N, C-alpha and C positions, 0 to 999 in steps of 0.2 A: 226148606224148599228153596229159599233164595240162594243159599250157598251151593246147593246141589245143581242149580241151573246156571250158575256163573260159568262163562267160558273158561276152559282150563288150558294153560300153556305150560309145557315142560321145556326147560332149557337144558340141553344135553351137550356136555363138553367131552371131547376126546381126552383132554389132559386133566391134571389135578387142579384143585382150586387155587393153589398157591402160585401157579405159573403166572408170570407178569403179563403175558399176552392175554391169558384168560381173564385176568382182573381188568385189563383195559377194555376187552370186548364186553364183559359184564357191565362195566360202567356205561358203555354206549347203550346196551339193552335197557338198563334201569332208567337212564335219562329219558327214554321214550315211554316206558311203562309207567313211571312215576307221574308223568304229565298227562297220562290217559285218564279220563273221567269215568269210563265204563268200568264197572266192577269186574275184576278178573281174579282167578285163582292161579297162582304161578308157583311152580316148583323148579328146583335146580338139581341136576345130577351130574357128577363128575366121574367119568369112567377111569381116569388116571392111567390110561394106556401108555402114556409117554414114559412111565417108570416101570412098566411090566418087563420082566426078564425074558419071557418066551411066549410062544403062541398059546400054550395052554392057559397061562394067566390072562392073556388078552381075551380069549374065548370065555373064560370064567367071568371077567368083567362085563362082557357083552351079555351074558346070561343074567347078571344082576341088573343091568340096565333094562333088559326085556321085562324082568319082574317089576321094575319101577314103572314102566309104561303100562303093564297090565293092571297094576294096583291103582294108579292114578287115572287111567283111561283118559288121556288128554285129547282135547279137540285138535290141538296143534303142537308139534314139536319143532323147536328151533335147534337144529343139530349142527354142531360146530366142528370143522376140520374133516379131512378125508378119513381119518381113522374111525370116527363115529359112523360114517356112512359104510365103510368097508366091513366093520365088525358087527354092526347092529342094524342101522336104519334101512339098509337095502332090502331087508326082508319085509318091510312095510310098504314098499313102493307098489302102486296099483290098487291098494285097498281103499275101502270107503272112508276109513279113519285109521289113524289120525292124519290130518294134513301135515306135510313136512316142509319146512323151510330150511334148506341147508345154507351154511355160510362159511366163508374162509376155506373153500375147497379149491385145490389146485388141479385135480383131475377133472376130466369131462364127466358130466352127470350120467351120461349113457353107460359109463363103466360100472355104475352101481345099479343099472336097470331102471334108471329114472327117465329114459328117453321119451316113452309114451305114457308115463304115469301121470294121470290127471290130478293126483293128490300131492304132487311134488313140485316145488319151485325153489328159488333161492338166489344167492349171490355168489358168483364166481370170483375167487381171489386172483388178481393178476399182479405179479411182481412188478414194481416200477422200474423196469429194465432200462428205459430211456434215461431216467434220472441217474441210474447206476452208471450207464455208459458215459454220460456227460460229466458226472462227478469224478470218475476215474481219469478222464482227460484233464480235469483241473488239478487233481492230486498228483498226477504224473505227466506234466505237460511236455509238449515238444515233439512227440512222435506217436504214430499208431502203436497201440499196446498189444502185447501178447498175453492172452488170458488163459487161465485154467479154471475149471469149475469142479467143485467137490460137494457131494451130498450123500445122505443116507439112502438105503435101498428100500425104505418104507413107502407107504402110499403118498405122504406129503412130499418127501424128497423126490420121488419119481415124477410126481406131477410138476414140481418146480423145475426139474431138469428138462422136461419136455418144453416148457415155456422158454427156457434159456436157449435150447437148441433151435427153436423156431424163430428167435429174434434176430434181426439184422444188426450186427454189432459193428458194422463199418463206421469208421476206418479201422477199428480194432479187429483182431483175429483170435478166435477161440482155438487154442492149440491142443488142449486135452480136456476130457470129461471123465469124471470118476464117480461111480455110484457104488458105495462100499458100506458093508454092514458092521464092520468092527474097527476099533480104534487103532489096532496095530497096522491094518491096511491103510488107514488114513495117514498115520505117521510116515509110512514108507512112501506113499504117493506125494505128500507134501515135501518131504526131503528130496525127492527126485525132481522137484520143480526148480531147484536152485539153478540159476543161470539160463533156464529155458523159457520162463515166462516172467512178466512184469507184475502181474496181480493175480490173486486167486479169489474167486467168488465163492463164499461159504454158504451153502444152502442148509437144509435141515440137518441137525446133528443129534437130535434126540433119539434115545433108544439104542445107541451104539454099545455093542458088547466089547469086552476087553480084547479078545482075539478070536480067531476061527475055532480055537479049542477051549476057550474060557468064556462062558456065557454071562459072567458077571457084568452088569451095566456100569458104564463109566459116567460119572456125574458130568452134566454139561459144562459146569464151570471149569473142570479139569481139562476138558477138550479145548475150550476157548483159550484158556491161559497157555496151554501147550502150543497152540497155533500161533498166538501172538509172540511167544518167546522163540519159536523155531522156524517159522516160515520166512524165507528170504523174499519172496514176492510180497507185495502189499496185500494183506487179507482184507476182505470187505464182506460183511454179513448182510442178510436180507431179513433179519428180525431185530427188534430193539433189544431183545434178551442178549444178543451177541455183545453189545457194548456194556450192558448192565453187568455181565459176568466177567468183564475185563477187556473186551475187544476195543479196537481203535475207532472203527467207522462202520456204520450200517445205514442202509436205506430200506425201509420196510413198508408194506401196506399198512394203512391205518386201521388198527384193530377196533378202536372206539367207533370209527365211522362204520365199519362193517356191522358191529353190534347194533348201532342205532338204525341202520338201514334194514337189518333183519327184523327188528322189533316193529318198525313202521310198516313193513310189508306184512308182518303177522297180524297186526291189528286190522289192517285193511282187508286181508283175506278172510278173517273170521266173520266179517260182515257180509261177505259175498255169498252167493248161492252155493249149495253143496257141490263141491268138485268143479266149480267154475274155474277154468284155467287162469293161471297168473303167469306173467312173463318172467323168465329167468334174467336176472340183472348181472352186470359185470362191473366190479369196482374199478373205476377209472379216475385218475387225477388226484386221489387222496393218498398221501404217503407221509411217513414220519422219518426224520433224520436224527441219528444219534452219533455223537462224537465224544471220544475221551481224549482230551487234549494231549496229555503226557504220552499216552500210547501212540497216538497218531504222529506226534513229533518224532518219536523213536523209530 
């Protein structure tokens, strides 16, 4: 009876367990849950959508995730990234249970039907674009810069692109924006930047297929290494993975901080009255910097 009545939390990730951002976010969640003295039952589920080759596989992953929710019947789900909301959690908005805490999403919650849902709150991810702007000015000093932006056409890349387009980059100027679904298109776009821009901001690159006619997925490490070897403008990532896979420079939201904040919010909301509204938070001021000295010098 004691075990059956313990609050149940499901941590639901869009990506696979081995992704380094997932591991950092999990470390933040565990740091809070391990310090909690109230007995909890916690399970983890990884959709692995970042490695799925097509929509059919992603929908199948969402069905498996829905079965995990039905079997565990959690009081609260911590749902990570836009893909988890897009493919699965949006169907639970407005229900009596489970409560949902989203984290690390770049799109607006209303896009997933969360606008008036009393059982949903969470943490909006904001790219540290002011730090990106200032760092570019230090890396390429002496003049306002011409920027290009490139990202995937998936939910995360689309949300990141909207943030970039809404940001005031002065004195720099964004010259071109690319939202592309295949690696062949990425290559063509980056090669065309030669001589026209000084730096290229690399957003989400997970899930790129080889070309418009070849749906085989390109490993992220292959994408990053190609960019570093072939881009004439200075490439700069917005995830630590970019540098871990061979990139030169990246400034990223702090995944560990987002995980810790989500877990803290979850524990507080479990003690609240049923469906008592909780405020949506925005991650501000916490970011991580990664540099690879040899690549940055080159």
